[in-house]
Phi, psi and omega in degrees: 000138180287139179271129178272130180245142175236163183300323185262014177288136177287155173293149180301333181275350178291140177262118177238133178288153179281129176087177181292159177260155170267110189254124178292139179232165174227154180291141178228179182294336182243026182121217180266149175231142179296134175282135178251148185233179177238142175283170178303335179271000176096000179283147177282143181214147167276155183230140175219150180239149180276351176206158179296322181298322177293320178297313182289331177295327184269316188251352177102160182288341181278353182291123176284153181209161171228163176261129176219145171286152181305317180295328177291320177294321176296319179294326180292321186264347182301317179299344177270359180084014180261117184249356184253137171241119178267125181255129177053057173293145185260340185236145170212146179275147178295156177299142179293144178272148178301141180259133178291138178299143179282156179297143181298142181270124179296141178266122179264129179247135176246146183260000000 
């Protein structure tokens, strides 16, 4: 039997989780917006979790989320130039704390 291919069919080697993902969101001016993260190399990535327990273990119980299928998350972030979806990341760095401004450095002028 001939195999039917479509443009958006995944490659057989691609790993896709079964079912929708739990995607972390943040409040925005027009509702919720997907939170975007960075990989260890600094590239931007969308993130999804396969369960609420995995999401809360990584980002904490106060993290808001929505359910999206992986193709929908990719379509949502593609206009931003983000082509990677990271599924079930295990580590995240805490949000940076505000740094107190340093005392102004006096300017020395020489004539």
